[in-house]
Backbone as JSON Lines, residues from 0, in Angstrom:
{"i":0,"aa":"M","n":[-12.49,-17.43,36.8],"ca":[-13.31,-18.05,37.81],"c":[-13.38,-19.55,37.51]}
{"i":1,"aa":"N","n":[-13.24,-20.35,38.54],"ca":[-13.25,-21.79,38.28],"c":[-14.68,-22.32,38.1]}
{"i":2,"aa":"R","n":[-14.74,-23.51,37.58],"ca":[-16.01,-24.13,37.18],"c":[-17.01,-24.25,38.34]}
{"i":3,"aa":"D","n":[-16.53,-24.63,39.52],"ca":[-17.44,-24.81,40.65],"c":[-18.09,-23.5,41.07]}
{"i":4,"aa":"I","n":[-17.33,-22.43,41.06],"ca":[-17.89,-21.12,41.43],"c":[-18.9,-20.66,40.38]}
{"i":5,"aa":"V","n":[-18.56,-20.9,39.11],"ca":[-19.49,-20.55,38.03],"c":[-20.8,-21.33,38.19]}
{"i":6,"aa":"L","n":[-20.71,-22.62,38.46],"ca":[-21.91,-23.44,38.66],"c":[-22.77,-22.93,39.81]}
{"i":7,"aa":"K","n":[-22.15,-22.64,40.93],"ca":[-22.89,-22.14,42.1],"c":[-23.57,-20.82,41.79]}
{"i":8,"aa":"T","n":[-22.86,-19.95,41.09],"ca":[-23.43,-18.65,40.73],"c":[-24.6,-18.82,39.78]}
{"i":9,"aa":"L","n":[-24.46,-19.72,38.79],"ca":[-25.55,-19.96,37.85],"c":[-26.77,-20.52,38.56]}
{"i":10,"aa":"Y","n":[-26.57,-21.46,39.48],"ca":[-27.71,-22.0,40.25],"c":[-28.43,-20.86,40.97]}
{"i":11,"aa":"S","n":[-27.67,-19.96,41.54],"ca":[-28.25,-18.84,42.26],"c":[-29.02,-17.91,41.32]}
{"i":12,"aa":"L","n":[-28.45,-17.6,40.16],"ca":[-29.1,-16.71,39.2],"c":[-30.37,-17.32,38.62]}
{"i":13,"aa":"L","n":[-30.34,-18.62,38.37],"ca":[-31.49,-19.27,37.74],"c":[-32.68,-19.36,38.68]}
{"i":14,"aa":"G","n":[-32.4,-19.34,39.99],"ca":[-33.47,-19.28,40.97],"c":[-34.62,-20.21,40.69]}
{"i":15,"aa":"S","n":[-35.77,-19.64,40.39],"ca":[-37.0,-20.43,40.2],"c":[-37.18,-20.91,38.76]}
{"i":16,"aa":"F","n":[-36.25,-20.58,37.88],"ca":[-36.37,-21.03,36.49],"c":[-36.12,-22.52,36.4]}
{"i":17,"aa":"Q","n":[-36.9,-23.18,35.58],"ca":[-36.69,-24.59,35.32],"c":[-35.69,-24.7,34.17]}
{"i":18,"aa":"F","n":[-34.82,-25.7,34.22],"ca":[-33.82,-25.87,33.16],"c":[-33.44,-27.33,33.04]}
{"i":19,"aa":"F","n":[-32.99,-27.68,31.85],"ca":[-32.47,-29.02,31.58],"c":[-31.05,-29.05,32.14]}
{"i":20,"aa":"D","n":[-30.7,-30.08,32.9],"ca":[-29.41,-30.13,33.58],"c":[-28.22,-29.95,32.63]}
{"i":21,"aa":"A","n":[-28.29,-30.55,31.45],"ca":[-27.18,-30.43,30.51],"c":[-26.98,-28.99,30.05]}
{"i":22,"aa":"M","n":[-28.05,-28.19,30.03],"ca":[-27.93,-26.79,29.65],"c":[-27.01,-26.06,30.62]}
{"i":23,"aa":"L","n":[-27.13,-26.38,31.89],"ca":[-26.28,-25.74,32.89],"c":[-24.81,-26.08,32.66]}
{"i":24,"aa":"C","n":[-24.54,-27.32,32.33],"ca":[-23.16,-27.73,32.03],"c":[-22.65,-27.04,30.77]}
{"i":25,"aa":"E","n":[-23.52,-26.92,29.75],"ca":[-23.13,-26.26,28.51],"c":[-22.82,-24.78,28.74]}
{"i":26,"aa":"L","n":[-23.66,-24.13,29.51],"ca":[-23.45,-22.72,29.81],"c":[-22.19,-22.52,30.63]}
{"i":27,"aa":"T","n":[-21.96,-23.39,31.58],"ca":[-20.75,-23.33,32.4],"c":[-19.51,-23.47,31.52]}
{"i":28,"aa":"A","n":[-19.53,-24.4,30.58],"ca":[-18.4,-24.59,29.68],"c":[-18.17,-23.37,28.8]}
{"i":29,"aa":"C","n":[-19.23,-22.67,28.43],"ca":[-19.1,-21.47,27.59],"c":[-18.39,-20.33,28.3]}
{"i":30,"aa":"I","n":[-18.53,-20.27,29.63],"ca":[-18.03,-19.08,30.32],"c":[-16.89,-19.32,31.31]}
{"i":31,"aa":"S","n":[-16.7,-20.54,31.79],"ca":[-15.67,-20.79,32.8],"c":[-14.27,-20.5,32.27]}
{"i":32,"aa":"K","n":[-13.49,-19.86,33.1],"ca":[-12.06,-19.6,32.85],"c":[-11.8,-18.78,31.59]}
{"i":33,"aa":"H","n":[-12.75,-17.96,31.2],"ca":[-12.55,-17.11,30.04],"c":[-12.47,-15.63,30.41]}
{"i":34,"aa":"G","n":[-12.63,-15.31,31.69],"ca":[-12.56,-13.93,32.14],"c":[-13.81,-13.12,31.79]}
{"i":35,"aa":"I","n":[-14.86,-13.79,31.39],"ca":[-16.1,-13.12,30.99],"c":[-17.25,-13.39,31.96]}
{"i":36,"aa":"E","n":[-16.95,-14.12,33.02],"ca":[-18.0,-14.61,33.9],"c":[-18.91,-13.51,34.43]}
{"i":37,"aa":"L","n":[-18.33,-12.45,34.99],"ca":[-19.16,-11.4,35.59],"c":[-20.02,-10.69,34.56]}
{"i":38,"aa":"A","n":[-19.47,-10.44,33.38],"ca":[-20.25,-9.79,32.33],"c":[-21.4,-10.69,31.89]}
{"i":39,"aa":"V","n":[-21.15,-11.99,31.76],"ca":[-22.21,-12.93,31.39],"c":[-23.26,-12.99,32.48]}
{"i":40,"aa":"F","n":[-22.85,-13.06,33.74],"ca":[-23.8,-13.11,34.84],"c":[-24.71,-11.88,34.84]}
{"i":41,"aa":"N","n":[-24.14,-10.7,34.62],"ca":[-24.93,-9.48,34.6],"c":[-25.94,-9.49,33.46]}
{"i":42,"aa":"K","n":[-25.5,-9.9,32.29],"ca":[-26.39,-9.96,31.12],"c":[-27.47,-11.03,31.34]}
{"i":43,"aa":"L","n":[-27.08,-12.18,31.88],"ca":[-28.03,-13.25,32.15],"c":[-29.09,-12.81,33.16]}
{"i":44,"aa":"M","n":[-28.67,-12.12,34.2],"ca":[-29.6,-11.64,35.21],"c":[-30.64,-10.7,34.59]}
{"i":45,"aa":"L","n":[-30.2,-9.8,33.71],"ca":[-31.12,-8.9,33.03],"c":[-32.1,-9.68,32.16]}
{"i":46,"aa":"R","n":[-31.59,-10.6,31.34],"ca":[-32.45,-11.36,30.43],"c":[-33.46,-12.22,31.2]}
{"i":47,"aa":"L","n":[-33.02,-12.82,32.3],"ca":[-33.94,-13.66,33.09],"c":[-35.04,-12.82,33.72]}
{"i":48,"aa":"K","n":[-34.71,-11.61,34.16],"ca":[-35.75,-10.72,34.71],"c":[-36.76,-10.37,33.63]}
{"i":49,"aa":"Q","n":[-36.28,-10.08,32.43],"ca":[-37.17,-9.76,31.33],"c":[-38.05,-10.95,30.98]}
{"i":50,"aa":"L","n":[-37.45,-12.12,30.88],"ca":[-38.18,-13.33,30.54],"c":[-39.2,-13.67,31.63]}
{"i":51,"aa":"G","n":[-38.78,-13.54,32.88],"ca":[-39.68,-13.84,33.99],"c":[-40.88,-12.92,34.07]}
{"i":52,"aa":"S","n":[-40.68,-11.66,33.74],"ca":[-41.79,-10.72,33.85],"c":[-42.67,-10.67,32.59]}
{"i":53,"aa":"L","n":[-42.07,-10.9,31.41],"ca":[-42.83,-10.77,30.17],"c":[-43.23,-12.09,29.54]}
{"i":54,"aa":"G","n":[-42.61,-13.18,29.95],"ca":[-42.93,-14.48,29.37],"c":[-42.72,-14.48,27.87]}
{"i":55,"aa":"Q","n":[-43.69,-14.98,27.13],"ca":[-43.56,-15.05,25.67],"c":[-43.43,-13.67,25.04]}
{"i":56,"aa":"G","n":[-43.91,-12.65,25.71],"ca":[-43.79,-11.29,25.21],"c":[-42.36,-10.81,25.14]}
{"i":57,"aa":"A","n":[-41.45,-11.46,25.86],"ca":[-40.04,-11.08,25.83],"c":[-39.45,-11.25,24.43]}
{"i":58,"aa":"S","n":[-40.05,-12.1,23.61],"ca":[-39.5,-12.35,22.27],"c":[-39.56,-11.1,21.39]}
{"i":59,"aa":"K","n":[-40.28,-10.09,21.83],"ca":[-40.34,-8.83,21.08],"c":[-39.18,-7.9,21.44]}
{"i":60,"aa":"L","n":[-38.46,-8.22,22.51],"ca":[-37.35,-7.39,22.96],"c":[-36.05,-7.76,22.25]}
{"i":61,"aa":"D","n":[-35.16,-6.8,22.2],"ca":[-33.82,-7.06,21.7],"c":[-33.17,-8.07,22.64]}
{"i":62,"aa":"G","n":[-32.51,-9.06,22.1],"ca":[-31.88,-10.09,22.91],"c":[-32.7,-11.36,23.01]}
{"i":63,"aa":"F","n":[-33.89,-11.36,22.4],"ca":[-34.75,-12.53,22.38],"c":[-35.22,-12.75,20.95]}
{"i":64,"aa":"E","n":[-35.53,-14.0,20.63],"ca":[-35.96,-14.32,19.28],"c":[-36.83,-15.57,19.31]}
{"i":65,"aa":"R","n":[-37.92,-15.56,18.57],"ca":[-38.72,-16.77,18.41],"c":[-38.17,-17.52,17.21]}
{"i":66,"aa":"I","n":[-37.79,-18.8,17.41],"ca":[-37.17,-19.59,16.35],"c":[-38.23,-20.35,15.55]}
{"i":67,"aa":"D","n":[-39.15,-20.99,16.24],"ca":[-40.25,-21.71,15.58],"c":[-41.46,-21.71,16.51]}
{"i":68,"aa":"E","n":[-42.4,-22.61,16.28],"ca":[-43.63,-22.61,17.08],"c":[-43.4,-22.98,18.54]}
{"i":69,"aa":"T","n":[-42.27,-23.57,18.86],"ca":[-41.99,-24.02,20.23],"c":[-40.75,-23.38,20.85]}
{"i":70,"aa":"I","n":[-39.71,-23.22,20.08],"ca":[-38.39,-22.84,20.6],"c":[-38.12,-21.35,20.41]}
{"i":71,"aa":"Y","n":[-37.54,-20.77,21.47],"ca":[-37.13,-19.37,21.49],"c":[-35.64,-19.31,21.8]}
{"i":72,"aa":"S","n":[-35.03,-18.16,21.54],"ca":[-33.61,-17.97,21.83],"c":[-33.41,-16.73,22.7]}
{"i":73,"aa":"L","n":[-32.59,-16.87,23.71],"ca":[-32.17,-15.79,24.58],"c":[-30.72,-15.52,24.23]}
{"i":74,"aa":"H","n":[-30.37,-14.28,23.95],"ca":[-29.05,-13.93,23.44],"c":[-28.27,-13.18,24.5]}
{"i":75,"aa":"L","n":[-27.09,-13.68,24.8],"ca":[-26.16,-13.01,25.72],"c":[-24.93,-12.62,24.93]}
{"i":76,"aa":"Q","n":[-24.75,-11.32,24.73],"ca":[-23.62,-10.87,23.92],"c":[-22.9,-9.73,24.62]}
{"i":77,"aa":"G","n":[-21.59,-9.77,24.55],"ca":[-20.74,-8.72,25.11],"c":[-19.33,-8.92,24.61]}
{"i":78,"aa":"T","n":[-18.42,-8.14,25.14],"ca":[-17.03,-8.27,24.74],"c":[-16.5,-9.65,25.11]}
{"i":79,"aa":"G","n":[-16.14,-10.42,24.1],"ca":[-15.56,-11.74,24.34],"c":[-16.57,-12.87,24.43]}
{"i":80,"aa":"F","n":[-17.86,-12.6,24.27],"ca":[-18.83,-13.69,24.32],"c":[-20.05,-13.39,23.46]}
{"i":81,"aa":"N","n":[-20.63,-14.47,22.97],"ca":[-21.85,-14.43,22.15],"c":[-22.53,-15.78,22.37]}
{"i":82,"aa":"I","n":[-23.38,-15.83,23.37],"ca":[-23.97,-17.08,23.84],"c":[-25.47,-17.08,23.56]}
{"i":83,"aa":"R","n":[-25.98,-18.21,23.13],"ca":[-27.42,-18.39,22.92],"c":[-27.92,-19.46,23.89]}
{"i":84,"aa":"I","n":[-29.08,-19.2,24.46],"ca":[-29.76,-20.18,25.29],"c":[-31.13,-20.42,24.65]}
{"i":85,"aa":"L","n":[-31.38,-21.64,24.25],"ca":[-32.68,-21.99,23.67],"c":[-33.62,-22.38,24.8]}
{"i":86,"aa":"Y","n":[-34.86,-21.94,24.69],"ca":[-35.85,-22.23,25.72],"c":[-37.23,-22.4,25.09]}
{"i":87,"aa":"A","n":[-38.16,-22.91,25.89],"ca":[-39.55,-23.11,25.47],"c":[-40.44,-22.85,26.67]}
{"i":88,"aa":"F","n":[-41.74,-22.95,26.47],"ca":[-42.7,-22.7,27.55],"c":[-43.54,-23.94,27.81]}
{"i":89,"aa":"L","n":[-43.69,-24.27,29.09],"ca":[-44.57,-25.34,29.51],"c":[-46.02,-24.89,29.33]}
{"i":90,"aa":"P","n":[-46.98,-25.82,29.42],"ca":[-48.39,-25.43,29.28],"c":[-48.83,-24.35,30.28]}
{"i":91,"aa":"N","n":[-48.18,-24.26,31.44],"ca":[-48.52,-23.23,32.42],"c":[-47.79,-21.91,32.14]}
{"i":92,"aa":"E","n":[-47.13,-21.83,30.97],"ca":[-46.41,-20.66,30.49],"c":[-45.1,-20.39,31.23]}
{"i":93,"aa":"Q","n":[-44.64,-21.35,32.01],"ca":[-43.35,-21.23,32.68],"c":[-42.25,-21.53,31.67]}
{"i":94,"aa":"P","n":[-41.24,-20.64,31.55],"ca":[-40.15,-20.91,30.62],"c":[-39.23,-22.01,31.15]}
{"i":95,"aa":"V","n":[-38.68,-22.78,30.21],"ca":[-37.73,-23.85,30.53],"c":[-36.5,-23.64,29.66]}
{"i":96,"aa":"L","n":[-35.35,-23.45,30.3],"ca":[-34.09,-23.26,29.58],"c":[-33.57,-24.63,29.16]}
{"i":97,"aa":"L","n":[-33.3,-24.79,27.87],"ca":[-33.06,-26.13,27.33],"c":[-31.63,-26.41,26.91]}
{"i":98,"aa":"L","n":[-30.98,-25.47,26.24],"ca":[-29.7,-25.76,25.6],"c":[-28.93,-24.45,25.45]}
{"i":99,"aa":"A","n":[-27.62,-24.49,25.73],"ca":[-26.78,-23.3,25.59],"c":[-25.62,-23.62,24.66]}
{"i":100,"aa":"F","n":[-25.25,-22.62,23.85],"ca":[-24.09,-22.79,22.99],"c":[-23.46,-21.43,22.72]}
{"i":101,"aa":"H","n":[-22.19,-21.48,22.38],"ca":[-21.43,-20.27,22.07],"c":[-21.49,-20.05,20.57]}
{"i":102,"aa":"E","n":[-22.04,-18.93,20.16],"ca":[-22.14,-18.59,18.75],"c":[-20.85,-17.91,18.31]}
{"i":103,"aa":"R","n":[-20.33,-18.34,17.2],"ca":[-19.1,-17.72,16.68],"c":[-19.39,-16.28,16.26]}
{"i":104,"aa":"S","n":[-18.44,-15.4,16.54],"ca":[-18.63,-14.0,16.17],"c":[-18.51,-13.84,14.66]}
{"i":105,"aa":"G","n":[-19.09,-12.77,14.18],"ca":[-19.02,-12.47,12.76],"c":[-20.16,-13.04,11.95]}
{"i":106,"aa":"H","n":[-21.03,-13.82,12.57],"ca":[-22.18,-14.37,11.86],"c":[-23.29,-13.32,11.83]}
{"i":107,"aa":"R","n":[-23.86,-13.11,10.67],"ca":[-24.97,-12.16,10.56],"c":[-26.24,-12.77,11.1]}
{"i":108,"aa":"R","n":[-26.39,-14.04,10.92],"ca":[-27.59,-14.74,11.37],"c":[-27.18,-16.09,11.94]}
{"i":109,"aa":"T","n":[-27.71,-16.38,13.12],"ca":[-27.37,-17.62,13.8],"c":[-28.01,-18.81,13.09]}
{"i":110,"aa":"D","n":[-27.23,-19.87,12.92],"ca":[-27.76,-21.11,12.36],"c":[-28.14,-22.02,13.53]}
{"i":111,"aa":"Y","n":[-29.42,-22.14,13.78],"ca":[-29.91,-22.95,14.89],"c":[-30.08,-24.42,14.52]}
{"i":112,"aa":"T","n":[-29.9,-24.76,13.26],"ca":[-30.2,-26.1,12.76],"c":[-29.62,-27.22,13.63]}
{"i":113,"aa":"P","n":[-28.32,-27.2,13.98],"ca":[-27.81,-28.33,14.76],"c":[-28.29,-28.36,16.21]}
{"i":114,"aa":"H","n":[-28.93,-27.3,16.65],"ca":[-29.35,-27.21,18.05],"c":[-30.85,-27.41,18.26]}
{"i":115,"aa":"L","n":[-31.62,-27.29,17.19],"ca":[-33.08,-27.37,17.34],"c":[-33.59,-28.74,17.76]}
{"i":116,"aa":"D","n":[-33.15,-29.79,17.09],"ca":[-33.63,-31.13,17.45],"c":[-33.28,-31.5,18.89]}
{"i":117,"aa":"P","n":[-32.02,-31.29,19.33],"ca":[-31.73,-31.6,20.74],"c":[-32.56,-30.77,21.71]}
{"i":118,"aa":"A","n":[-32.79,-29.49,21.39],"ca":[-33.6,-28.64,22.27],"c":[-35.03,-29.16,22.34]}
{"i":119,"aa":"K","n":[-35.58,-29.55,21.19],"ca":[-36.95,-30.07,21.16],"c":[-37.06,-31.39,21.93]}
{"i":120,"aa":"E","n":[-36.06,-32.25,21.81],"ca":[-36.07,-33.52,22.55],"c":[-36.03,-33.25,24.05]}
{"i":121,"aa":"R","n":[-35.19,-32.31,24.46],"ca":[-35.11,-31.96,25.88],"c":[-36.44,-31.4,26.37]}
{"i":122,"aa":"F","n":[-37.04,-30.55,25.55],"ca":[-38.33,-29.97,25.95],"c":[-39.39,-31.05,26.09]}
{"i":123,"aa":"L","n":[-39.44,-31.99,25.15],"ca":[-40.43,-33.07,25.23],"c":[-40.27,-33.87,26.51]}
{"i":124,"aa":"S","n":[-39.03,-34.14,26.92],"ca":[-38.82,-34.92,28.14],"c":[-39.25,-34.13,29.38]}
{"i":125,"aa":"I","n":[-38.99,-32.83,29.4],"ca":[-39.41,-32.0,30.54],"c":[-40.93,-31.84,30.54]}
{"i":126,"aa":"K","n":[-41.51,-31.63,29.37],"ca":[-42.95,-31.46,29.26],"c":[-43.68,-32.74,29.69]}
{"i":127,"aa":"E","n":[-43.13,-33.88,29.3],"ca":[-43.73,-35.17,29.68],"c":[-43.7,-35.33,31.2]}
{"i":128,"aa":"A","n":[-42.56,-35.01,31.81],"ca":[-42.46,-35.09,33.27],"c":[-43.44,-34.12,33.93]}
{"i":129,"aa":"Y","n":[-43.58,-32.93,33.38],"ca":[-44.52,-31.94,33.9],"c":[-45.95,-32.46,33.83]}
{"i":130,"aa":"E","n":[-46.32,-33.05,32.71],"ca":[-47.69,-33.54,32.53],"c":[-47.99,-34.77,33.38]}
{"i":131,"aa":"N","n":[-46.96,-35.5,33.79],"ca":[-47.15,-36.69,34.61],"c":[-47.1,-36.41,36.1]}
{"i":132,"aa":"E","n":[-46.9,-35.16,36.47],"ca":[-46.85,-34.81,37.91],"c":[-48.21,-34.81,38.53]}
């Protein structure tokens, strides 16, 4: 599937979720032209439904993880892909998708270190805009 179709589909799936624009580009790069698009879309749709209905409580489910006091991880895994999306919650408890990356297979535990600071910076900019509305 080409990049433009992947982008349009992601916009549709994300619906009312707030996200950092660069996260969408990162996620698109992880899945475009790899033959995994439909499987990722199906898994993403499930995870977003869970996140939307359970909010912070979703971190107790398989496929979600609390990383620190602010940042959480949504895990999309299947044949040929292992993608993480870092997210946080605004003061109104609305989730904000911040950063996506492809995790290398074979890792027992994900190393979030290189991704935490950028995710936190993105969250601060979104939170600041939210508070100034």
